[in-house]
C-alpha positions as CSV (number, residue, x, y, z in Angstrom):
1,M,4.3,-18.9,15.1
2,A,3.0,-19.1,18.7
3,L,2.1,-15.3,20.0
4,E,2.8,-14.9,23.9
5,T,2.3,-12.0,26.2
6,H,3.5,-10.9,29.3
7,D,0.1,-9.3,30.1
8,A,-1.4,-11.1,33.3
9,A,-4.4,-11.2,31.9
10,A,-3.7,-12.7,28.8
11,R,-1.6,-15.5,30.6
12,D,-5.2,-16.2,33.0
13,G,-7.2,-16.1,29.8
14,G,-5.9,-19.4,28.6
15,A,-4.7,-20.7,25.1
16,G,-7.9,-19.5,23.6
17,A,-8.1,-16.0,25.2
18,A,-8.0,-12.9,22.7
19,H,-4.8,-10.4,23.6
20,P,-6.2,-8.0,26.0
21,L,-4.4,-5.1,24.1
22,R,-5.1,-5.9,20.8
23,W,-7.2,-3.1,19.6
24,R,-4.8,-1.0,21.4
25,I,-1.6,-2.4,19.2
26,L,-3.9,-2.1,16.2
27,G,-4.4,1.6,16.5
28,F,-0.7,1.8,17.0
29,L,0.4,-0.1,14.3
30,G,-2.5,1.5,11.7
31,V,-1.0,4.7,12.5
32,A,2.4,3.2,11.6
33,Q,0.9,2.0,8.4
34,L,-0.6,5.3,7.7
35,M,2.9,6.8,8.0
36,L,4.2,4.4,5.4
37,I,1.2,5.2,3.0
38,L,1.4,8.8,3.7
39,D,5.5,9.0,2.0
40,V,3.8,7.5,-1.0
41,T,1.7,11.3,-1.6
42,V,3.1,13.2,0.9
43,V,6.4,14.3,-1.5
44,A,3.9,15.1,-4.4
45,I,3.0,18.2,-3.7
46,A,6.4,19.1,-2.4
47,L,8.4,18.3,-5.5
48,P,8.3,21.4,-6.9
49,H,10.0,23.2,-4.2
50,I,12.5,20.5,-3.7
51,E,13.5,20.6,-7.1
52,T,13.9,24.5,-6.6
53,D,15.7,24.3,-3.3
54,L,18.2,21.8,-4.2
55,G,18.7,22.4,-7.7
56,L,17.7,18.6,-8.9
57,G,17.3,17.4,-12.8
58,R,14.3,15.9,-14.3
59,Q,15.5,12.3,-13.2
60,A,16.2,12.9,-9.6
61,V,12.7,14.4,-9.2
62,T,11.2,11.4,-10.6
63,W,13.6,9.1,-8.5
64,T,12.6,11.3,-5.5
65,V,9.1,9.2,-5.9
66,S,10.2,6.4,-7.6
67,A,13.4,5.0,-5.0
68,Y,10.7,4.7,-2.6
69,T,7.9,2.7,-4.2
70,L,10.4,0.8,-6.0
71,T,12.4,-0.3,-2.7
72,F,9.1,-0.9,-0.8
73,G,7.2,-2.8,-3.1
74,G,10.7,-4.6,-4.3
75,L,11.3,-6.1,-0.8
76,M,7.9,-6.7,0.6
77,L,8.0,-10.5,0.1
78,I,11.5,-10.5,2.0
79,G,9.8,-8.3,4.8
80,G,6.8,-11.0,5.2
81,R,9.2,-14.1,4.7
82,A,11.4,-12.5,7.9
83,A,8.2,-12.0,10.0
84,D,7.6,-15.8,9.2
85,L,11.2,-16.5,10.1
86,F,12.1,-14.3,12.5
87,G,8.9,-13.2,14.1
88,A,6.6,-10.6,13.7
89,R,7.7,-8.5,16.6
90,R,11.3,-8.1,15.9
91,V,11.0,-7.1,12.2
92,V,8.3,-4.8,12.8
93,L,10.1,-2.6,15.2
94,A,13.5,-3.3,13.0
95,G,11.6,-1.8,10.2
96,L,10.1,1.1,12.1
97,L,13.1,2.4,13.8
98,I,14.9,2.0,10.0
99,F,12.1,4.2,8.4
100,T,12.2,6.8,11.4
101,V,16.0,7.2,11.2
102,A,16.1,7.5,7.3
103,S,13.1,10.2,7.6
104,L,15.5,12.1,9.5
105,L,18.5,11.7,7.2
106,T,16.2,12.6,4.1
107,G,14.6,15.7,5.6
108,L,18.4,17.0,6.1
109,A,19.3,16.4,2.4
110,G,20.9,19.0,1.0
111,G,21.9,17.5,-2.3
112,A,20.5,14.5,-4.9
113,A,22.6,11.6,-3.1
114,L,21.5,12.1,0.5
115,L,17.4,12.7,-0.6
116,L,17.5,9.8,-3.0
117,G,19.9,7.4,-0.6
118,G,17.3,8.4,2.5
119,R,14.3,7.5,0.1
120,V,15.7,4.0,-0.7
121,A,16.4,3.6,3.2
122,Q,12.6,4.6,4.0
123,G,11.5,2.0,1.4
124,V,13.7,-0.6,3.1
125,G,12.0,0.2,6.6
126,A,8.5,0.1,4.9
127,A,9.3,-3.0,3.0
128,L,10.0,-4.9,6.6
129,M,7.1,-3.3,8.7
130,S,4.1,-3.2,6.6
131,P,3.5,-6.8,5.9
132,S,5.4,-8.0,9.4
133,A,2.3,-5.6,10.9
134,L,-0.6,-7.0,8.7
135,S,0.7,-10.3,10.2
136,F,0.1,-9.4,13.5
137,V,-3.7,-8.3,12.8
138,V,-4.4,-11.2,11.2
139,H,-2.8,-13.5,14.2
140,L,-4.6,-11.1,16.9
141,F,-8.1,-11.2,15.8
142,D,-10.4,-14.1,14.6
143,G,-13.9,-14.3,12.4
144,A,-15.8,-11.1,12.9
145,E,-13.3,-9.3,15.1
146,R,-10.7,-9.7,12.2
147,N,-13.2,-8.5,9.8
148,K,-13.7,-5.1,11.8
149,A,-9.8,-4.7,12.2
150,L,-9.1,-5.2,8.6
151,G,-11.7,-2.1,8.2
152,V,-9.5,-0.1,10.5
153,W,-6.4,-1.5,8.7
154,S,-7.8,-0.4,5.5
155,A,-9.5,3.1,6.3
156,L,-5.9,4.3,7.8
157,G,-4.0,3.0,4.9
158,G,-6.3,3.8,2.3
159,G,-7.2,7.4,4.0
160,G,-3.1,7.9,4.3
161,A,-3.0,8.3,0.6
162,A,-5.3,11.3,0.6
163,L,-4.3,12.5,4.0
164,G,-0.6,12.7,2.5
165,V,-1.7,15.2,-0.1
166,L,-3.5,17.2,2.6
167,L,-0.4,16.9,5.0
168,G,2.1,17.8,2.2
169,G,0.3,21.0,1.4
170,A,-0.1,22.2,4.9
171,L,3.8,21.4,5.5
172,T,4.9,22.5,2.2
173,A,3.1,25.9,2.7
174,G,4.2,25.9,6.2
175,P,7.7,25.2,8.1
176,G,8.6,23.9,4.7
177,W,9.4,20.5,2.4
178,P,11.9,18.9,5.2
179,W,8.9,18.8,7.6
180,V,7.2,16.1,5.0
181,F,10.0,13.7,6.6
182,Y,10.4,15.4,9.9
183,V,6.9,14.8,10.8
184,N,7.7,10.9,10.6
185,V,10.5,11.3,13.4
186,P,8.5,12.4,16.5
187,L,5.4,10.0,15.7
188,G,8.0,7.0,14.6
189,L,9.5,7.2,18.1
190,V,6.5,7.0,20.1
191,I,5.1,4.7,18.3
192,L,8.1,2.6,18.4
193,A,8.2,3.0,22.3
194,A,4.4,2.0,22.5
195,L,4.8,-1.6,20.3
196,A,8.2,-2.1,21.8
197,R,6.1,-2.5,25.0
198,M,3.0,-4.0,24.0
199,L,3.4,-6.5,21.2
200,P,3.5,-10.2,22.2
201,R,6.8,-11.8,22.0
202,Q,6.9,-14.8,19.6
203,D,8.1,-18.4,19.7
204,V,9.7,-19.0,16.5
205,T,9.4,-22.6,15.7
206,V,11.9,-22.8,12.9
207,P,15.2,-24.1,13.8
208,R,17.6,-22.3,12.0
209,P,16.0,-19.6,10.7
210,R,17.4,-18.6,7.1
211,L,16.0,-16.6,4.1
212,D,16.6,-17.6,0.7
213,L,19.1,-15.0,-0.2
214,L,19.1,-15.9,-3.9
215,G,14.9,-15.7,-4.1
216,A,15.4,-12.6,-2.3
217,V,17.6,-11.0,-4.8
218,L,15.6,-12.3,-7.9
219,V,12.4,-11.1,-6.7
220,T,13.7,-7.9,-5.7
221,A,15.4,-7.5,-9.1
222,S,12.2,-8.2,-10.9
223,S,9.8,-6.5,-8.8
224,G,12.1,-3.2,-9.3
225,A,12.6,-3.8,-12.9
226,L,8.9,-4.4,-13.4
227,I,8.0,-1.2,-11.4
228,Y,10.4,0.9,-13.0
229,A,9.4,-0.4,-16.9
230,F,5.8,1.1,-15.7
231,V,7.6,4.5,-13.8
232,R,9.9,4.8,-17.0
233,A,6.7,4.2,-19.7
234,G,4.7,7.1,-17.9
235,D,7.6,9.6,-19.2
236,H,9.0,8.1,-22.0
237,G,5.9,5.8,-23.7
238,W,5.3,2.1,-23.9
239,I,6.3,0.9,-27.2
240,T,10.1,1.6,-26.4
241,G,13.0,-0.6,-26.5
242,A,14.2,-0.2,-22.7
243,T,10.5,-0.3,-21.6
244,G,10.5,-3.7,-23.3
245,A,13.7,-5.0,-22.1
246,L,12.6,-3.9,-18.5
247,A,9.4,-6.1,-18.9
248,L,11.0,-9.0,-20.3
249,L,13.9,-8.9,-18.0
250,A,10.8,-8.7,-15.1
251,V,9.4,-12.1,-16.5
252,A,12.5,-13.8,-16.8
253,G,13.3,-13.0,-13.2
254,Y,9.9,-13.8,-12.3
255,T,10.1,-17.1,-13.7
256,M,13.9,-18.0,-12.4
257,F,12.1,-17.0,-8.7
258,V,9.5,-19.7,-9.3
259,I,12.2,-22.0,-10.5
260,R,14.3,-21.5,-7.5
261,Q,11.3,-21.4,-4.7
262,K,10.3,-25.0,-6.1
263,T,14.3,-26.1,-5.4
264,A,15.5,-24.1,-2.4
265,R,15.9,-26.0,0.6
266,S,14.6,-23.0,2.4
267,P,12.4,-21.4,0.0
268,M,11.0,-17.6,0.8
269,M,7.2,-18.6,-0.1
270,D,5.3,-21.5,-1.5
271,V,4.2,-20.6,-5.1
272,A,1.5,-22.4,-4.9
273,L,-0.2,-19.8,-2.4
274,L,-0.8,-17.5,-5.2
275,A,-2.9,-20.5,-7.5
276,R,-5.3,-20.5,-4.4
277,R,-8.5,-18.7,-5.9
278,P,-9.0,-16.4,-2.3
279,V,-5.2,-15.0,-2.7
280,A,-5.1,-14.9,-6.2
281,T,-8.4,-12.7,-6.0
282,G,-7.5,-10.6,-3.1
283,T,-4.1,-9.6,-5.1
284,F,-6.2,-8.8,-8.0
285,L,-8.6,-6.5,-6.0
286,I,-5.8,-4.7,-3.9
287,L,-4.0,-3.9,-7.5
288,M,-7.0,-2.5,-9.2
289,A,-8.0,-0.6,-5.7
290,T,-4.5,1.3,-5.4
291,A,-4.2,1.7,-9.1
292,L,-7.4,3.7,-9.2
293,M,-6.9,5.5,-5.9
294,I,-3.3,6.8,-7.0
295,A,-5.4,7.7,-10.8
296,V,-7.6,10.2,-8.3
297,F,-4.9,11.9,-6.7
298,F,-2.6,12.1,-9.8
299,L,-5.3,13.6,-12.0
300,G,-6.8,16.1,-9.3
301,T,-3.7,16.9,-7.7
302,F,-2.2,18.1,-11.4
303,Y,-5.8,19.4,-12.4
304,F,-5.9,21.9,-9.5
305,Q,-2.2,22.8,-9.4
306,H,-1.8,23.2,-13.4
307,A,-5.3,23.9,-15.1
308,E,-6.8,26.0,-11.6
309,D,-3.3,27.4,-10.3
310,Y,-4.3,26.4,-7.5
311,G,-1.7,26.7,-4.1
312,A,-0.3,23.6,-2.5
313,L,-2.3,24.2,0.8
314,R,-5.7,24.8,-1.2
315,T,-5.0,21.5,-3.3
316,G,-4.3,19.6,0.1
317,L,-7.8,20.7,1.4
318,L,-9.9,19.9,-1.4
319,F,-8.9,16.0,-1.2
320,L,-10.2,15.9,2.6
321,P,-13.4,15.1,1.4
322,V,-11.5,11.8,-0.6
323,A,-9.7,11.0,2.8
324,V,-12.9,11.1,4.8
325,A,-15.0,8.7,1.9
326,T,-12.1,6.5,1.5
327,M,-11.9,6.1,5.2
328,L,-15.9,5.8,5.5
329,G,-16.0,3.3,2.7
330,A,-13.2,0.9,4.5
331,D,-15.1,1.2,8.0
332,L,-18.4,0.4,6.6
333,T,-17.3,-2.4,4.4
334,G,-15.7,-4.0,7.4
335,R,-18.5,-4.2,9.5
336,A,-20.6,-5.3,6.6
337,I,-18.5,-8.2,5.2
338,A,-19.3,-11.2,6.9
339,R,-23.0,-10.6,6.3
340,A,-23.1,-9.1,2.8
341,G,-20.2,-11.1,1.4
342,A,-16.8,-10.3,-0.5
343,R,-18.3,-10.9,-4.0
344,R,-21.3,-8.2,-3.6
345,L,-18.8,-5.6,-1.9
346,A,-16.1,-6.1,-4.3
347,V,-18.4,-5.6,-7.4
348,A,-20.2,-2.8,-5.4
349,G,-17.1,-0.8,-4.6
350,L,-15.6,-1.0,-8.1
351,A,-19.3,0.4,-9.6
352,V,-18.9,3.2,-6.9
353,A,-15.5,3.9,-8.0
354,A,-16.6,3.5,-12.1
355,I,-19.1,6.0,-11.2
356,G,-17.3,8.7,-9.3
357,M,-14.5,8.3,-12.1
358,A,-17.1,9.2,-14.8
359,V,-18.6,12.4,-13.1
360,P,-15.5,14.5,-13.9
361,A,-14.8,12.8,-17.2
362,L,-18.4,14.0,-18.2
363,S,-17.8,17.6,-17.0
364,M,-14.5,18.7,-16.0
365,H,-14.9,21.8,-13.0
366,P,-13.5,21.6,-9.6
367,A,-16.7,21.2,-7.9
368,T,-17.1,17.5,-10.0
369,V,-13.5,16.9,-9.4
370,V,-14.3,16.9,-5.6
371,A,-17.3,15.5,-5.6
372,G,-16.4,12.5,-7.9
373,T,-13.0,11.9,-6.5
374,A,-14.9,11.6,-3.0
375,V,-17.3,8.6,-4.6
376,A,-14.2,7.0,-6.3
377,G,-12.4,7.0,-2.9
378,A,-15.3,5.6,-0.8
379,G,-15.5,2.6,-3.6
380,T,-11.6,2.2,-3.5
381,G,-12.0,2.2,0.5
382,A,-14.5,-0.6,0.4
383,M,-12.0,-2.4,-2.2
384,F,-8.9,-2.4,-0.1
385,V,-11.1,-4.2,2.9
386,V,-12.5,-6.7,0.6
387,A,-9.0,-7.5,-0.8
388,S,-7.1,-8.0,2.5
389,A,-10.3,-10.0,3.7
390,T,-10.3,-12.1,0.7
391,A,-6.5,-13.1,0.4
392,L,-5.6,-13.5,4.1
393,G,-9.1,-15.2,5.6
394,Q,-7.8,-18.4,4.7
395,V,-4.1,-18.8,5.1
396,A,-2.5,-20.7,7.7
397,P,-0.7,-19.0,10.7
398,H,2.9,-20.0,9.3
399,E,2.0,-18.5,5.7
400,S,0.6,-15.2,7.3
401,G,3.5,-13.3,7.1
402,V,4.4,-14.3,3.4
403,A,0.8,-13.8,2.2
404,S,1.1,-10.2,3.7
405,G,3.9,-9.4,1.7
406,I,2.2,-10.5,-1.4
407,V,-0.7,-8.3,-0.5
408,S,1.3,-5.3,0.0
409,T,4.0,-5.7,-2.8
410,F,0.4,-6.1,-5.1
411,H,-0.6,-2.7,-3.2
412,E,2.9,-0.9,-4.9
413,F,2.5,-2.7,-8.0
414,G,-0.9,-1.0,-8.5
415,A,0.3,2.4,-7.4
416,S,3.2,2.3,-9.9
417,I,0.7,1.0,-12.7
418,G,-1.8,3.7,-11.8
419,A,0.7,6.3,-12.0
420,A,2.5,5.7,-15.0
421,V,-0.9,4.6,-17.3
422,I,-2.6,8.1,-15.9
423,S,0.6,10.1,-16.7
424,S,0.6,8.6,-20.2
425,V,-2.9,9.3,-20.8
426,A,-3.0,12.6,-19.3
427,A,0.6,13.8,-20.8
428,A,-1.0,16.6,-23.0
429,S,-2.5,18.2,-20.0
430,L,0.3,17.9,-17.8
431,A,2.2,20.0,-20.5
432,G,-0.5,22.6,-20.3
433,E,-1.9,22.4,-23.5
434,T,-5.5,21.2,-23.0
435,L,-7.6,19.7,-20.6
436,S,-8.3,16.9,-22.8
437,G,-5.7,14.9,-21.1
438,F,-7.7,15.0,-17.8
439,T,-10.9,14.0,-19.4
440,D,-9.1,10.9,-21.1
441,G,-7.6,9.9,-18.0
442,F,-11.0,10.2,-16.1
443,V,-12.7,8.1,-18.8
444,L,-9.6,5.4,-18.7
445,A,-10.1,5.1,-14.9
446,A,-13.7,4.7,-15.0
447,V,-13.9,2.5,-17.9
448,A,-11.2,0.2,-16.1
449,A,-13.2,0.2,-12.6
450,A,-16.5,-1.2,-14.4
451,A,-14.4,-3.8,-16.2
452,G,-12.9,-4.6,-12.8
453,A,-16.3,-5.0,-11.3
454,V,-17.4,-7.5,-13.9
455,A,-13.9,-9.6,-13.4
456,A,-14.8,-9.4,-9.4
457,A,-18.0,-11.0,-10.0
458,V,-16.4,-14.1,-11.9
459,L,-13.4,-14.2,-9.5
460,T,-14.2,-13.3,-5.8
461,P,-15.6,-16.0,-3.7
462,G,-19.3,-16.0,-2.6
463,K,-18.8,-15.6,1.1
464,S,-16.4,-13.5,2.8
465,S,-13.4,-15.4,3.5
466,G,-12.0,-13.3,6.2
467,G,-14.8,-14.7,8.7
468,V,-13.8,-18.3,8.7
469,S,-11.4,-20.6,10.4
470,I,-8.0,-20.8,9.2
471,P,-7.6,-24.3,8.0
472,G,-4.7,-26.4,9.8
473,G,-4.4,-23.8,12.6
474,T,-6.1,-22.5,15.7
475,R,-6.1,-19.0,17.1
476,S,-2.8,-17.6,18.3
477,T,-2.6,-15.7,21.6
């Protein structure tokens, strides 16, 4: 898609001129993305209060979290494809509007029906906005600037999960749990007004834009089944008939999706995209980074509240070092990736995360948990930048939306996998019986990060893919 701007400076700059407001646009898009990531973790601390106030049962409490991640992850590719077909500007603004209105409705919920319906609607808005916003970042920046921009983007997204725990604790202990949703409303309206004015308009080159509806149903249902299999396994175990059936359903659905994409007149994506080494490596790295990040928050949050009996606000404050370390790791990696290369930074990021996870595994104490999770946060922050730069650095302009959707989809998959696996391993400690479950969880996370570092050394391209020219395309302004 070709990006146009009504700004006089951009018009005078010629076809190769950078958009004069690109860094300001990145700031607003980054804060919007921060809201989406916050909503994955901000609810965690508020759940006991929501359960009590609304009289929710165990399943409803679980769905308060999973309804958002299921919809967010399951519809991500649709959001990316919609950006390519209808223009990222339209899809970003529509997604942000849906998310903002849904946040208001969720906060007003007086029962399970409106609460869960609002969470689903939030997921729809997030799935539309996230890949479209990332597509804009890819379009507006080139070369070394793109690496820096992806560093800012990843720092806001990665730090958002930690900040969500902090904000959730403050709001729950202060005005009450509805404000974990209400806070999105004024912020969303301000960002919506700013982006409507600043985002460049686009020429959609597809003569008659169409979505592959059957493909959309297949990939959404398959993603939903797979994520729900992981969520359910955390409560009911991995070796059960229902979990296995959901996993098989997901595999069958994905197989049908691939067949559909090879035969459809207007497919959602070129399935060969995932066969490209940079894209495949980037999706692996983003999955690992998010799974480890969720492990940090899950284990830390329940350890502080269950084992140490800390309150919501104190628990949230203890995650402030994790937020700072995550954003610092992402920022430094964005600055260094063109010089050091993606492979070195991928291995280093996972190695740092493994060391951080090993600290509380060796000595379980509030101080070691805070220090270890902060170190792990720095490593995962670096991974978010490497993953995005590797996966998106060499896709053609017309593929950037769906490629962004793939990366964002695996981001949600990683969150679901991390939460499900860690909750199963730490089950005994969650029941308040022993600390061994927390120790086992950190050991597993450290081993997974170390194994991921070995895999990254083999899979990741030696040079940063984020700093090279896009084959078959030119800079869009």
